[in-house]
N, C-alpha and C positions, 0 to 999 in steps of 0.2 A: 504494500500500500504506500509506504514511504517513497519507494523508487518511482512509483507511478505519479505521485504528487510532484516530486522533484522534476521528473521528465516533463510534466504538464507545465510547470512554471517556466522551465527553460524554453519549451516550445513557444509559449505565449510571449516571452521576452524576445525571442528570436524573430517571431512574426512581426511584433511591434517595431523592432529595430529595423528590419528590412523594409517594412511598409513605410516608415517615416523616411528612410533613405530614398526610396523610390519616389515618394511624394515630393521630397525636397528637390530631387533631380528634375522631376516633371515641372515643378514650379519655376526652377531656374531657367528652363528652356521655353517656357510659355511666353508667347509674344506679349509685350507690354504696350503695344500701340500699332498703328498702321505702318506701312512701309516707309513713309516719310519720317515718322517718329523714330523708327528703327535706324534709318540712315543718319538722322540728325544726332542721335545719341552715340553714334560710333565715332571715336576719334580718328579712325582711318577712312571713313566714308562721308563725313559731314559736308565736305565740299560738294559732293554729288547732290546732297539734300538742298544745299543753298542754291545750286544751279537749277535744280528742278523748280524751286520757288521763283527764281529770276526768269525762267522760261514760261511762267504761268501754267505749269503742268500740275500744280498742287491738287486741283480738283480731280484730275485723272488718277494720280498716284494715291490719293486718299479715298478714291472710289471703292465700290464693293469688290471689284476684281473678280477672281484672283489675278494677280500680276506676278511676273518675274522681272526683276530689274537686274540687269548685268551692270552693276555699279562700278565705274572706274574708281580706283583708290585715290586718296589725296595726292599720293606720289605721282600717279598717272597724270593728274591735272597739273602738277608742278613741272612736268616735262613739256607742257605745251608752251610755246613762246608767249610771253606776256602780252605782246601786241595782238596776237590772234585771240587770246582769251578775253582781252579787253574789248575787242571788236564784237565777239559773241555776246558779251554782257550788254553791249549797247544795242544789240539786235535780238530781242527775245524770240522773234519768229525763227531766225537762223539757229539760235541756241536750242529751241524746241525741236527742230528737225534733227539736230545731232543727238539730243537726248532720247527722242522717240525711237531712234535706232538701237537703243539699249533696253527697251521695254517690250516684253512679250505678254500677250494675254494667256492666262493659265498659270498654274503653279508648278514650277519645275525645280524642285529641290534636287539634291544629289541623287537620290534613288530614282526619280523620274528621268533625270538626265541620263543615267546609266541605261534605263530602259529604252530611251530614245536612241542612244548610240547603238544599241543592239537591234533596233527595229528595222534596219536597212535603209531608213530615211532619216539620217541624223540632222534634221533641219528644224528650225523654229521660225515662226513668222512674227515680226515686230508689229506693234500697234499701228504703224504706218505702212504695213504691207511688204516690208523688206525681209529678205531671207537671211537668217544666220545659220551657218553650218557648224556643226559640232564635230570635233575630231580629237584624237589623242596623239600628242606630239611629245616625244621625250618624257613619257609618263605623266604629262600634264594635259588637262582638258583645255583645248584651244577653241575659241569662238572666232569665226571668220565672217565678216560681212560681205555683201555683194560686190563691194569695190576691192576686196582682198585685204582689208585691214584686219589685223589679228590681235587677239588679247588672250592671255593665259588666265585661267581661273586660279585665284589665290585664296579665296574663302568661300565656303559653302554655307547654305542654310541659315542666313540671317533672317529669322522669321518675323513677319509682321502679321497682324490680324487679317490682312487682305492679300497675303501672298508671301513671297520670299525674295530676298536680295542675294545675289551671288557676286562676290567681289572679283574684279578683274584688274589686270595690271596695265591696261592701256585703254585708249579711247577709240571706239569704233566710229565709222562714218565721219572721218575727219573733215 
């Protein structure tokens, strides 16, 4: 009887411990806001968020979605000549064209991208109708736009309530 009681106490404690751990992990990965909020909160992707606002794409990115944003990192934007970036900032319509080339309708996290790669048709269509081609190069997922601009994926599954952001190391549709 004593062994059964000790076993029961240990089992209850173990279940409680693992349940709390699983809950804590789920809570840590649960989205805290929409995609714009997610990018804004990231020290590596907040420039993408600022440019989305400057291009008047806020309503789109905050919409119901789901969307996938292939978000260039802050470092990617720092590699753009400042004169070109200044010109885009002064022309929200041109900036919107560049940024729309990074946004896809649908939610394509890492698992969905892997399925797309294996589908035989590794392409996604941006919200403005352009084709992005997915490929694996040197063990990295590479995104190529219709003009041949390439970016490597550097971060997966930055979840928002209305989709997912995928970090890339370059700007597409230059």
